[in-house]
GUZA-183585 format. One record per residue (C-alpha): residue in three letters; x, y, z. Coordinates in steps of 0.2 Angstrom, whole numbers, plus 5000, padded with zeros to 4 digits. Each point is the difference from the previous one (the first is absolute). Layout:
<atoms>
ALAXYZ;...
</atoms>
This chain:
<atoms>
MET500050005000;PHE500850164994;ALA499950165011;THR498750124993;SER501150164998;LEU501850024998;ASP500150194997;GLN498850145003;SER501050134990;GLU499450074983;THR500549904984;CYS500050024982;GLU498449994990;PRO500149824994;ARG500349945017;GLU498450095007;GLN499049934985;ALA500649835005;LYS499550025018;ALA498350064994;THR499849854988;LEU500549885014;ILE498650085011;ASN498849974986;PHE500649824999;ASN499749975019;ARG498250064997;SER499649914984;ALA501249855000;GLN500150034981;LEU501749924994;SER500050144987;ASP500350135014;LEU501449905007;ASN500949984983;ALA499850194998;ALA500850035017;VAL501549894996;MET500250094984;LEU499950185008;HIS501349945013;ARG501249954987;LYS499850164991;ALA500350105016;LEU501549905004;GLN500750044982;LEU500050185005;LEU501149985015;SER501949974998;ASN500949865008;SER500750135013;HIS498450095003;PRO499549995019;LYS498249964996;ARG500549854989;PRO499949875015;ILE498250065004;SER499549994982;LEU500749824999;GLY499149955015;SER498350074993;LEU500349904984;ALA500449845010;ALA498450035010;ALA499050014984;LEU500849844993;TYR499749915016;ALA498250054999;ARG499949944982;PHE500849835005;ARG498649985014;ARG498750044987;THR500749894986;ASP501049875009;ASP501450044987;ILE501649955008;GLN501050114988;CYS499250165008;LEU500649945017;ASP501749964993;GLU500150184993;ALA499450085016;ILE501449915009;SER501350064987;VAL499350185001;LEU500150005019;ARG501849935000;GLU500550154989;ALA499050125012;VAL500949935015;MET501750014992;ILE499950194995;SER499150055017;LEU501650045009;GLN499350105014;PRO499449895015;GLY498250055005;ALA498249974998;CYS500149994981;GLN501449875000;ALA499149905014;ASP498450004990;LEU500949944984;LEU500949865010;GLY498449955008;ASN499049994983;LEU501449904992;SER500049885015;ALA498149984998;ALA500249974981;PHE501349865003;VAL498849925013;THR498650014987;ARG501149924987;PHE500549865012;ASN498249965004;LYS499749994981;THR501549904995;GLY500649925016;GLN501850054996;LEU501050015016;HIS501250134993;ASP498650135000;LEU499649975018;VAL501850025004;GLN500050164991;ALA498550065009;MET500749975017;GLY501650094994;ARG499150164995;TYR499049995016;ARG501650015010;GLU500550154990;VAL498450085005;LEU500449985018;GLN501750074998;VAL499350154991;SER498750035013;ASN501249975015;THR498649945012;TYR498249955000;ASN499550145011;GLY500850134988;MET498949944985;ASP498650104994;PRO498349924997;ASN500349964982;GLN501649915004;SER499249915015;ILE498849924987;VAL501449944989;HIS501049935014;ALA498549915008;ILE499649924983;LYS501849934999;LEU499949945018;LEU498449914996;ASP500849924985;GLN501549955011;TRP498849925012;SER499249904987;GLN501749924996;SER500849995018;GLY498549985011;GLN500950115013;SER498750095011;THR501150155003;ASP499850054981;LEU498149995002;GLU500050105016;THR501150144993;ALA498950014985;ILE498450025010;SER500950135011;LEU500650104984;LEU498350004992;ARG499150055016;ASN501250155002;CYS499850044982;ILE498150015001;ALA500150115016;LEU501050134990;LEU499050004985;PRO498650134998;ALA498249934997;HIS499950004981;HIS501949984996;PRO500249884985;ASN501249895009;LEU498749965014;LEU499249874989;PRO501649904997;ALA500550025018;SER498249935006;GLY500149864988;ASN501749945004;LEU499750025019;ALA498449894998;THR501149874991;ALA501350015013;LEU498749975014;VAL499349854991;GLU501849934999;MET500250035019;PHE498349925003;ARG500649844991;HIS501650015010;SER499250035017;GLY498249954999;GLN499450165009;ARG498350054995;GLU500350185003;ASP501350004985;LEU498749934988;ASP498750125006;GLU501150154998;ALA500549944983;ILE498250004995;LEU499850185006;TRP501550064989;HIS499349914985;ARG498350085003;LYS501050175001;ALA500949974984;LEU498349964992;GLU499350175006;LEU501550094992;GLN499549934983;PRO498250044997;SER499149934985;PRO500450014985;ASN501950005005;PRO500849864990;ASP501149955014;ARG498549975011;THR500049824994;ARG501649965009;SER499450065017;LEU498349914997;SER500949834997;ASP501350035014;LEU498650035013;ALA499149854993;THR501549895003;VAL500350065018;LEU498149985004;HIS500249824993;THR501549975012;ARG499050065015;PHE498649894995;GLU501249854999;ARG500650035018;TRP498450055009;GLY498649944988;GLU499050155000;GLY498849984985;GLY499850194997;ASP501950014996;LEU499949874986;ASP498450074992;GLU500850175000;ALA501649934992;ILE499049924986;SER498950164998;LEU501650104998;ASP500849894987;LEU498450004990;ASP500050195000;VAL501849994994;LEU499549894985;ASN498450104996;MET501150154998;GLY500649934983;PRO501649944993;ALA500650174996;ALA499950065018;HIS501549915007;LEU501649904996;ASP499849835008;ARG498349934995;SER500649825001;ASP500650035018;ILE498350075005;ILE499149854992;GLU501249885010;ARG499650095017;LEU498149994997;ALA500249824995;VAL500949965016;SER498750105011;LEU498649904991;LYS500849845003;THR500250055019;ARG498250045001;PHE499549834993;THR501049915013;GLN499050105013;GLN498350004993;GLY500049864988;ARG499350094985;CYS500549904985;GLU499850154988;ASP501450095010;LEU501249864997;ASP499549984981;LYS500250194998;ALA501750005008;ILE500649864989;PHE499350094985;LEU500950165005;HIS501649915004;ARG500049934982;ASP499650174993;ALA501550085009;LEU501249864994;HIS499450024982;MET500450195002;ARG501849965005;ALA501349984986;HIS501149845001;SER501450125005;ASP499050095013;ILE500949985017;ASP498449985009;ARG499449864989;SER500649875012;ALA499050095014;SER498449994990;MET500349814997;SER500249975018;ASN498450105005;LEU499049914987;ALA500749835006;ALA499550045018;ALA498250044995;LEU499949844990;VAL500649905015;THR498750095010;ARG498649954988;PHE500749825000;ASP499850005019;HIS498250054998;SER499549904985;GLY501249864998;ARG500350034982;ARG501749914996;GLU500350114985;ASP500150155011;LEU501349935011;ASP501149934985;GLU499950174991;ALA500550095017;ILE501549895001;SER500550034982;PHE499950195003;HIS501049995015;ARG501449904991;ASP499950134986;ALA500250145013;LEU501549925007;LYS500849994983;LEU499850194999;ARG500850025017;PRO501749914999;ALA501149975015;HIS500750185001;HIS498250084999;ILE499450085015;ASP498449915000;HIS500749834996;ALA499749945018;ILE498250064999;SER499749904984;LEU500749845008;THR498950025015;ASN498450034988;LEU500549844990;ALA500249905016;SER498450065007;ALA499049944985;LEU500949844999;ASP499649985019;THR498250024995;ARG500049884986;PHE500849875011;GLY498650025012;GLN498849974986;LEU500949864990;GLY501249935013;GLN501449994988;ARG501650005011;LYS501150084986;ASP498950165002;LEU500450005018;ASP501849974998;GLU500250134987;ALA499050125011;ILE501249975015;SER501550024988;SER499450174994;HIS499650065017;ARG501849955005;LYS500750104985;ALA499050155005;LEU500549995018;GLU501850004994;LEU499850164991;LEU499450095016;PRO501450035012;GLN499750035019;GLY499150175002;HIS499150004984;ARG498250055002;ASN499449854990;ARG500949875009;PRO498749975013;ASP498749964986;SER501349894992;LEU500349905016;ASN498149995003;ASN499749934982;ILE501349875000;SER499549945018;VAL498249974994;ALA500649904985;LEU501249905011;ALA498649965012;THR498949954986;ARG501349884994;PHE500249935018;GLY498149964999;GLN500449914983;SER501549905005;GLY500250005019;GLN501850064999;ASP500450075017;ARG501450114992;ASP498750104990;LEU498950045015;GLU501550055011;GLU500750114986;ALA498250084998;ILE499950045019;SER501850075000;PHE499550124985;GLN498450055008;ARG500850055016;ASN501250104990;ALA498650094991;LEU499050035016;ARG501650085007;LEU500050124985;ARG498250055002;PRO499950075018;ALA498350075006;PRO499150094992;HIS500749954983;PRO498649974988;GLU500649834995;ARG500349945018;PRO498349905000;GLY500549904985;SER501749955008;LEU499149965016;ILE498749894992;ASN501349914989;LEU501249965014;ALA498549945011;ALA499549884986;SER501749924999;LEU500249985018;HIS498349925001;LYS500649884986;ARG501549965011;PHE498949975015;GLN498949884990;LYS501649904996;LEU501050015016;HIS498650045013;GLN501250125009;PRO498850115011;GLU501150154999;ASP499650014981;LEU498249995003;ASP500150145014;GLU501050114988;THR498849984986;ILE498550055011;PHE501050155006;LEU500550064983;LEU498249984993;ARG499250105014;ASP501350134998;GLY499750014982;LEU498150015002;LYS500250155011;LEU500850094985;CYS498749954987;HIS498350085005;ALA498549984989;PRO500050024985;HIS501949964998;PRO500249874986;LEU501049895011;ARG498849995015;SER499049864994;LEU501649904997;PHE500650045017;LEU498449945008;ASN500049844990;ASN501849965005;LEU499850045018;ALA498449895000;LEU501049864992;THR501450015013;LEU498750015014;LYS499349844993;SER501749925002;GLN500150065018;PHE498449925003;ASP500649844993;GLN501450015013;SER499050075015;ASP498349934997;ARG499350175006;CYS498350054993;GLU500450195001;ASP501449984987;LEU498849924988;ASP498650125003;GLU501250154997;ALA500649914984;ILE498249984994;SER499650185004;PHE501650064991;TYR499549904984;LEU498250085000;ASN500750175002;GLY501349974986;LEU498649944988;ALA498950155004;LEU501450114994;LEU500249924983;PRO498950044985;ALA499249864990;GLN501149894990;HIS501650075008;PRO501549884997;ASP500249985019;GLN498249955003;SER500349824997;ALA501449975012;LEU499050095014;LEU498549894997;ASN501049845000;ASN500950055016;LEU498450055008;GLY499249834996;VAL501549915007;SER499950105017;LEU498149975001;SER500349824997;ALA501250005014;ARG498850085012;PHE498749874995;ASN501249875005;LYS500350095017;LEU498350055004;GLY498949894990;ARG498950144993;ARG499249944984;GLU499750174993;ASP501950035000;LEU500249844989;ASP498750054988;GLU500750174998;ALA501849934998;ILE499349894986;ARG499250154992;MET501550115001;SER501149864993;TYR499049984985;GLN499950184997;SER501850035001;ILE500349874986;SER498650074989;THR500950175000;LEU501649934993;ILE500549994982;GLY499949824993;THR501949965000;HIS500550105016;HIS501349915010;SER499050045016;ILE498649884994;CYS501149865007;LYS500250065018;PHE498250075001;SER499249844993;ALA501049905012;ASN499450115015;LEU498349974994;GLY500249824999;LYS500650005018;ILE498550105006;LEU498849894991;LEU500849855009;ASP499650095016;ALA498250004994;TYR500049824995;ALA500749955017;CYS498750105009;SER498549944989;HIS500649844993;GLU499150054984;SER500949934985;GLU499750154989;TYR501250105010;LEU501449874998;ASP499649994981;LYS500250194999;ALA501650005010;VAL500749874988;ALA499550114985;ALA500950155009;PHE501649905002;ARG499949944982;ASP499950194994;ALA501550045012;VAL501149864993;LYS499550044982;CYS500650185002;GLU501550004989;THR500650185004;ALA500149975018;PRO501749955008;ILE500349815000;ASN500249995019;ILE498350085002;ARG499249884988;PHE500949865008;SER499450055017;ALA498250014993;SER500249834993;ARG500549935016;ALA498650085010;TRP498849924987;ALA500849835001;PHE500049995019;SER498250065002;ALA499449894986;ASP500949855007;VAL499450025018;SER498250034994;ARG500149854988;HIS499550124985;GLY500249924983;SER501250144994;ALA501449955012;LEU501149914988;ASP499850144987;ALA500650125013;TYR501549895004;HIS500449994982;ALA499950194998;ALA501250025015;ILE501249874994;GLU500150074982;LEU500550175008;LEU501549935009;PRO501250014985;ARG499550184997;MET500450045018;ALA501749924998;MET500350054982;LEU501649974991;GLY500450184999;LEU500450005019;ASP501649955008;LEU499949845010;ARG499950085017;SER498650114994;ARG499149854993;GLN500149915017;GLN499450165009;ALA498550014988;LEU499549825004;THR500150035018;SER498550125000;GLY498649875003;SER500549854989;ASP500449895014;GLY498749865002;LEU499150044984;ALA500649844991;GLY499449895015;ASP498350095001;ALA499749984982;ALA500549824999;ALA498949965015;CYS498550084992;ALA500349904984;ILE500249845011;ARG498450045009;SER499250014982;GLY500749834995;CYS501150094987;TYR501649915005;ASP500950034983;GLU499650185001;ALA500750005018;VAL501649944994;GLU500150134986;LEU499650145012;LEU501349955012;GLU501349994986;GLU499550174993;ALA499950095017;ARG501649945007;ALA501850044997;VAL499550154989;SER501750085000;TRP500849844995;SER498749974986;GLN500350184994;ALA501849984999;LEU500049834992;GLN498950074986;LEU501550104995;ARG501149844998;THR498749904991;PRO500749914984;MET499150074985;ALA500549884986;ASP498349964994;LEU499650194999;ARG501650034990;GLU499449884987;ALA498250084999;ALA500550195002;PRO501850035001;GLU499950195001;LEU498849985015;GLU501249885008;LYS501450124997;GLU499050145008;LEU499549905015;LYS501849945003;ARG500650185000;ILE498750065012;SER500249855011;SER501950035001;GLU499850185005;LEU498649975012;GLU501049865009;GLN501550125001;GLY498950145006;SER499249895014;LEU501849985008;ARG500350195001;ASP500350095016;VAL498650125004;SER500450055017;ARG500050185004;HIS501250105012;ILE499850165008;SER501650064992;ASP499349964982;THR500050164989;SER498450054991;GLN500949954983;LYS500349825007;VAL498249995006;MET499350064983;SER501249884991;MET499349865010;GLU498250054997;GLN500350014981;GLU500849825001;ALA498449945010;ALA498950084987;HIS501049914986;PHE499749835008;HIS498250045003;ASP499850044981;LEU501049834996;ASN498749915011;ASP498650074990;GLU500949964984;TRP500349825007;ILE498149985003;SER499650074983;LYS501249884991;LEU499349855010;GLU498250054994;GLU500750004982;VAL500749835002;ARG498449935008;GLN499150054984;LEU501049884990;ASN499349834996;GLY500649875013;PHE500750135013;GLN498450055008;ASP500749945017;PHE501750074998;LEU500850045017;ARG498349995008;PRO499849905017;LYS500149824997;ARG498449904998;PHE499649845011;TYR500349884986;THR501850074998;LEU500350015019;GLN499449825002;SER501549944989;ALA501250055014;ALA499449855010;VAL500749874988;ASN501449955012;GLY498950005016;PRO498550085008;ILE500150185005;VAL499050045016;ILE499550185001;LEU499650065018;ASN498850155002;THR499350095014;SER498850155000;MET499850155011;ALA498350034993;SER499249835003;LEU501249955014;THR500249834991;SER501449904994;ASP500149884985;ALA501249894990;LEU499949974982;ILE500949854993;LEU500550034982;THR500449844990;TRP500249954982;SER498149955000;GLY499350155009;VAL499850095016;ARG499249945017;HIS499450105014;VAL500549965018;PRO499150115013;LEU501250035015;GLN498650025013;ASP501150005015;LEU501250134994;ALA499050164999;PHE500950174996;PRO500350055018;VAL500849825004;VAL501250024985;HIS500650175008;THR500249925017;LEU501149864993;ILE501150144991;LYS500250095017;LEU500549845009;ILE501349964986;GLN500750185001;THR500149985019;ALA500949844999;THR501350074988;LYS500350155010;CYS500249905015;SER501449904991;ARG501050164999;GLY500150015019;ASN498350055007;ILE499649845011;SER498450065007;LEU498349964993;PRO498950155000;LYS498449995010;GLU499050054984;ASP500749854991;GLN499649885014;THR498250074998;ARG500149974981;ILE500549825003;GLU498649965012;GLY498850084988;LEU500649914985;ILE499949835008;GLN498250045005;GLN499650064983;ILE500649844991;PRO499449845008;ALA501049894989;VAL501650075006;SER499450005018;ASP499649814998;SER501749974993;LEU500850095015;HIS498949915013;SER500549834992;THR501750025008;ARG499149975016;LEU500850155009;PRO499150165003;ILE500350124986;LYS500650145011;ASP501249895010;ARG500749914985;HIS500250144988;LEU499850175008;LYS501049995016;ARG501550125002;VAL501649904997;THR501850055001;SER500649964982;ILE499550114986;PRO499849854987;THR498849915011;GLN498850155002;LEU500250054981;ASP499749824995;ASN498350005009;ILE499550154991;PHE500549934983;ARG499249835005;LEU498350095002;VAL500150104985;LEU500549864989;ALA498749895007;VAL498750134996;LEU500650014982;TRP500049814999;LYS498349975006;SER499250154992;VAL500950014983;VAL501149864995;GLU499249845007;PRO498350044990;ILE501050034984;ILE501149845002;HIS498449905002;ILE499150084985;LEU501649974989;GLY500149825006;LEU501850025005;GLN500949875010;LYS501650005010;SER501549964989;ASP501949995001;ASN500050084983;PRO498650135001;SER499350094985;ARG500150194998;LEU498650135005;TRP500150194998;TRP499250125013;CYS499450164994;PRO499650105016;THR499150164998;GLY499850155012;PRO500549965018;PHE500249814996;ALA501750064992;PHE500750025018;LEU499649825006;PRO501149854998;ILE498749894991;HIS501549884994;ALA500349955018;ALA498349975006;GLY499749845011;LEU499849925017;TYR501750005009;TYR499749915016;SER500949855006;GLU498349905002;LYS499550054982;MET501050054985;GLU499250064984;SER500950124988;ILE499750074983;SER501749944994;ASP499549825002;TYR498850034985;VAL500750134989;ILE501550114995;SER499450185003;SER500450144989;TYR499350185000;THR499550114985;PRO499650185002;THR498849994985;ILE499449864989;GLY500750094985;THR501849995007;LEU499949814997;LEU499550034982;ARG501650104995;ASN501049904988;SER501850055003;PRO501149884989;LEU501549945009;SER501650084993;PRO501149894989;ASN501550075008;PRO501049905012;LEU499449995018;LYS500650165010;MET499850005018;THR500350175010;VAL500249985018;ILE500050175010;VAL500749975018;GLN500150145013;PRO500849935016;GLN500550185006;THR498950144994;PRO500350185006;ARG498850055014;GLN499249835000;LYS500149855012;PRO501449884994;LEU499449844991;PRO501449885002;CYS499049854994;THR499950074983;LEU501849944997;ASP499449825004;GLU498550034989;LEU501250044985;GLN501049855003;LYS498649885000;ILE499350084984;GLU501649984991;ALA500149825006;ARG498349964992;VAL500450084983;THR500849874989;ASN500850134988;LYS500950125012;GLY500550114986;LEU498250054998;VAL499950085017;VAL500350195001;ARG500450055018;LEU499750185005;MET500750025018;PRO499650135004;GLY498750064987;TYR499850184994;THR498450064993;GLN500550044982;GLN501149844999;VAL498649895005;ILE498750084988;SER501249984986;HIS500149815004;LEU498249975002;SER499650044982;SER500949854994;THR499949885015;SER499049845001;ILE500049985019;ALA500250145012;HIS500349965019;PHE500150145012;ALA500649975018;CYS499950175008;HIS498950125010;ALA498450064993;GLN498650125006;GLN498250034996;ASN499650195000;ALA498250015008;GLN499850184995;ASN500649984982;PRO500149824994;LEU500950064984;ASP501550045011;SER500149825007;ALA501749944997;LEU501449875001;ILE501450085009;LEU501749994992;GLN501750075003;ASP499750174993;GLY498250025005;GLU498349944995;LEU499549914985;ARG498250065000;LEU498549924993;SER499750154988;ARG501849984993;ILE499849814997;MET498450044990;GLN501050094987;GLN501049854995;PRO499249874989;MET500749835003;PRO499549894985;GLY501149855004;ALA499650005018;ALA499449835007;LEU500150005019;ALA500450135014;PHE500349945018;LEU499850155012;SER500949935016;ALA499650165009;CYS498750075012;GLU498250074995;THR500249974981;ALA498249944998;MET499250125013;GLY498750114990;ASP499250175004;GLU498749995013;GLN499250154992;LEU499949924983;PRO500149815002;ASP499249974983;GLU501450094992;VAL501249875006;ILE501550125000;HIS501549925007;LEU501749944995;GLY499549824995;THR498650064988;THR501250134993;LEU501249874994;LEU498549904992;PHE499550164991;ALA501850034994;GLY500049834992;PHE500449865013;GLN498949854998;GLY500249955018;VAL500550095016;VAL500449935018;ALA499650145012;THR499650035019;MET498450065008;TRP501050075015;SER501750015008;ILE501049834999;SER501449945011;ASP501850024993;ALA500449825004;ASP498549934990;GLY500650074983;PRO501449884997;LYS499049855005;VAL498550044989;ALA501150054985;ASP501149845002;THR498549884999;PHE499150114987;TYR501550004987;GLU500449825004;THR498249964994;LEU500050134986;PHE501749934992;SER499749825004;GLU500349874986;GLY498550004988;ALA499350175006;SER500650104985;THR499250074985;MET500649984982;VAL499950154988;GLY500749984982;GLY500949855005;GLU500950085014;ASP499849965018;LEU499650155011;GLY500549915015;PHE498350035010;ASP498250014998;ALA499250165007;ALA498349915001;ARG500849895014;ALA500350155011;ALA498449995010;GLY500349815003;ALA501850045005;LEU499450135013;HIS498749885006;LEU501449875004;ALA501150135007;ILE498750075012;ALA499549825005;LYS501849975005;LEU500150165010;ARG498449955009;GLY500849835004;ASP501450095009;GLY498750065013;VAL500150194996;SER498550115005;PHE498650054989;VAL500650174998;ARG501649944991;TRP499349884988;VAL498350074995;PRO500650164992;PHE500849914985;ILE498950004985;HIS500049974981;LEU499350124988;GLY499649974981;ARG500149854989;
</atoms>
């Protein structure tokens, strides 16, 4: 903005004519008057010599006319010439003073204008340089005249916009106030002083949040308007400025009169006609924004449609080179997103994202608004994710938010907004994936944003509500009372800041009510629930019809009313809850992701009605609601899975016909929860969220329906999901190569990348830079895309003739072939039905054996007793009282066991439960009891059904224990009393298999010579010595006929061991091992240089591997949280390629390793026990490993060792 007057002295006639013409232009806005003024100023300048003292003044006047023509025509050449003319004027103005300061100030302003037009940083540097020269000329602020105060205040405002330093803003306001105080009532510079003071006060309001700053800004805008009575052509600027500030005050305090006046003022501007102002497209934009805002408050669709029409009009008016074109794109995109939120028109959202991407291209990395465009794009992607549930949209949104945050250093005024935006997106992703790091990072960002928005900052309520929401999510996961307390405190604090009709008040009421409902769940205090319901009702009363937040409030109100019904039994609460729930769903767009959650909640409420009335109609409606929830493809997988489990459980216990459908729906979602795009640890964490027990419940439901084949299929599909997923990537595809070589090639490429990606380290550290975090997230997004590509290619393959079941879960007729070498007994127990069953799979079919004496609670009691016994073996000799109680209860529960114990003719308590001095005696009593229960309740019925007889050469039988059965030593079941001896080993050679599919894997024996790798660790750093491992090595070498085939690694180093495993036939580990209860993937064999972890072994394919012997502790101890995933060292080696594995269920004695290994390898390498491949004798038969272990353990038992020493040894695999 140029100063109005530079010189009040008389001038030559052309200059006077130019001034008069310029005045006419100001009245008429006719371009012809402006062109005439420029021509006359040029003519006046020609009359002055280069040394004439008035020449700088004449140059300044010409520059002012050129600048005015630039503003009228947007011709950049006019601005360039104005700058050139002002440069000359400054150079020849040798005497410091008001004239030179004015020229420097105007030159600085011109540079700023060109910077805003072109974005060239050089112009901004020049502007600041000229500004500093102004200060030098004027000496001090206090010495400036009013004209100079305006110029310097403008420069300070420009500097504030770049630096964000509040001192620049405060000084500008002070200068302008002083200037206005010195100017007479009708001075021409009173108008620019008033307008700029209003602008500065608006900026101060945005910085401080003080209402008095905004109110004063509106007063000065009104003053500026008074100084420009109609038909002054500059009146349009003041009208639109006042409209903008009124809109700002409306946004903060929600006073409808401000918004209506703002719209009215902008309409007045447009009605003045295109010739009455310079920036018609800007006015149109402002009016459109105001109409959009009024739509959000009043819900009038015509306002929103008009806003979008105006935004399109404004964009059409802007040339492709227009610096404001990107802003118009962003505004139009925002309006389209709003219409999408209201109507659900997908094309609006897609078009909005397209406009945001185009705007971002027009604002490259160096552009001042690049961060804003990143944020706008991210917000639109957030919205599309919420609608369609496509993870790539959410990942891209978070990536864009991070990039925007990086561009906003500490102290930048937009940084709090950016912190808030990324925190909301991270909290959303936590709801999708359950990754704790997302939620913790969201909370950290939200706390930082809140600190930057102290009261009474206008955006503080937004920070309060977002932080509270994330803390509530953390409470729901961790149940830490302090999180709930802080959530309530923050929401009550925010509610005080949002008096009606503040736009956030209804949301505060909803979230506070939601938190109070959580508090009620903890405290069972009715007053918490009553207050929550009251808040929901108040929140609904504040919302207009069809408001986007209405559905959530209705749903939450329904949930709380249902809770009050369950507490107090008032039927009217239940009826109202059902009505509210149906209404909440009816207000949602057809594909909205919240349909899943709301329908699931409705299902639970209808179940309450069924439980109350026993009317089957309610149960049918509940099932229908659960079906709708599970079918909602846009909802997060974990929410859909939760809904499917609720459906399955309720249908199962109610004996509804949809129960099996529900279980199938839940099981089909498991691979998507543990998708291949995740790393291994994240897959395991995803499965932890509610999948435990699903397989057993589903199988029990199928068994109850007589669908035994289906029960086998369900158990196979719902268990060992992480192994099944990983094995998909290693599946041979020779048949596909012949049918579709290009597809096979693509699948191989994708599977290779996914397998490598699953092994990546995704751990985060507090010291990680933002660049590293962004890089890790980009990597994660890449693997998510690969996962989608994998699924797409699989669907292509399944369209081919003969490949319909390609990589689908195996059907029963395929699984049945695994029993070709002996029966497979699947043991199942169900938490839902509290029953246990055995399914005997043979070549001819499947038979069901109900385990009537072994209900679900009994199985857990047996596990607790075994755990007690193994802990006691490590030094705790006392039998806890609770375990004594368990034993007594167990005997009473199972009559057959009680009869067996009584048959010994001694009182049970005296014979088996009395305190003794030796550890083995007491532990053996516990084992006798548990193994007797397993014999009577499980093994004996199966032996009878199979018609098995005692034999010196028993046949083989495979146990496939599911759920908690995996922690019980079924292979050792029997009656071990001196008066009566009966053992499973008299009838069969037992092996275990984690899944039936494990027995179907055809791994051809390597044609290479036998290679046996023996890893021995007699002395391991920071571990107890294992001196007997040296004896173990000697006994192994004594049993191997060809000594040259044995590779000794003593001690063993991780990388050395891994390199040998890839080509070994037999691997024998004699070392320490440990099962990591918190993270099973970190379970490890402990070698000389550290841990050889399960996750590392998984990376190494071992195609020639036949047998692994893990003479170490806890190598077959699974994860108690996920027993059906059978994650331990033994199964890992099976996955890696070994056909069979000898492992241990708990710690073993150092002295037993050499004894077992000696007999084992003696049998394995005995004459006639080898396998021929290609005419070559391999020297052993891996299929004889189970029999070899059978004999080795029989010999160890014969030595009279305690149960805790011989029972843990098991054989896995074929």
